[in-house]
N, C-alpha and C positions, 0 to 999 in steps of 0.2 A: 504493499500499500504506499502511497505517497506521504513522504514525511512532511511535517509542517514547514521545513525550510525549502522543500521542493515546490517549485512553481507549476509543475505539469503532473497530470495524471493521464493514464491511458484510457481509452474508452472502456476497456474491459474492468479497470479499477472503478470507474464511474458506475457501471452496472452492478459491480459487487456492492458498492455503497447504497445503491437503489434497493437492491434485494435485502439488504440488511436494515432497511427502513429509515436510512438517513434522509433528512430533508435537504433537498437539492434544488438549486434554481438555476436553469440553463439561460445563459446570457449569450445571444448571438451578436457578434460585433461586425458582422459583414454588412454590406450596403443593401438597400431596399431591393434593388434588381436582383441581388443573389438570393435574398430572402424569397422573392417571388418565384425562383426556380425550385427550391426545396428548403426544407426546415426540418428540425427536430421537434416532434410533438411536445407542446407545453412550454417551448422556449419563448423568451421575450426578445424581440428586436431592439438592440441599442447600438446603433452603428458607432464604430470606434470613435469617430470625431465628436460624438455626442457624450461620450462617457463622463468628462468633467461636469457637464450640465446636469448629468443624472447621478452624480456622486452621492447625494443624500439619500435616494431611493435604493441605490445599490448597498450603501453602508446599512441601511435599515434591514434589507433582506439578508445581508450577511450575518446580522445578529440572530436570524431564525434558523439559517442553514447555509451550507457551502455554496458559493457561486461557482458554477462550471461554465467558464467562458470559453466560446469557440468561434472559429471562423472557418475559411475554406480548408486551409492545410495546417493551421496552427501558429503561423508567424505572428499575425495581428493579435491574436488572443494572448500570446505570450508577452507581447509588449504591453497590452492592457493590464494584465495580472501584475507584471513588474511594477507598473505605475500605480495600481491600486494598492499593492503591498507598501510602496513608498508612502502613500497617503494614510497608512495605518489600517487597511482592510486586510486582515490575516486570512479570513476564511474564503479564499478564492483560489481558483487553479485553472490553468489553461489545459484544455483537452488536447493532448498530443495528437498531431495528424488532423485535427479539425473534423468537420462534417464529413469529409471525404473518407477518413479512416473509420468513423462511426458507421458510415454506410457499408463499408466493406467488412467490418468485423462484428457489428452489433445488430444493425437494422437494414436489411437489403432493400426495404421498401423507400428508404430515403434515396432519392435519385442522385447520381453523381453527374458532375459537369466539369 
């Protein structure tokens, strides 16, 4: 399992937490046009450039459960998580490989692009 110091978690680690009953919030930091193509059920779209403006809401959510931040391949989400951690939001992780890896390893109904 990802340690507190780790910024990333694999899709399989995310599923393991879900199955254990952990409260998780999926935060999609892709753009609206990417969101329109495919998404993870239950995720909230918060494009990367709007993260600072949504800081208060994200902090509130992280008090209730871990934020699982993802993008297409995991690069943008890793940058967002590093920034959030710098702002003091400890309960957030970038999903390694993004929605593309989620589609391949967890939910094949999520379209790849």
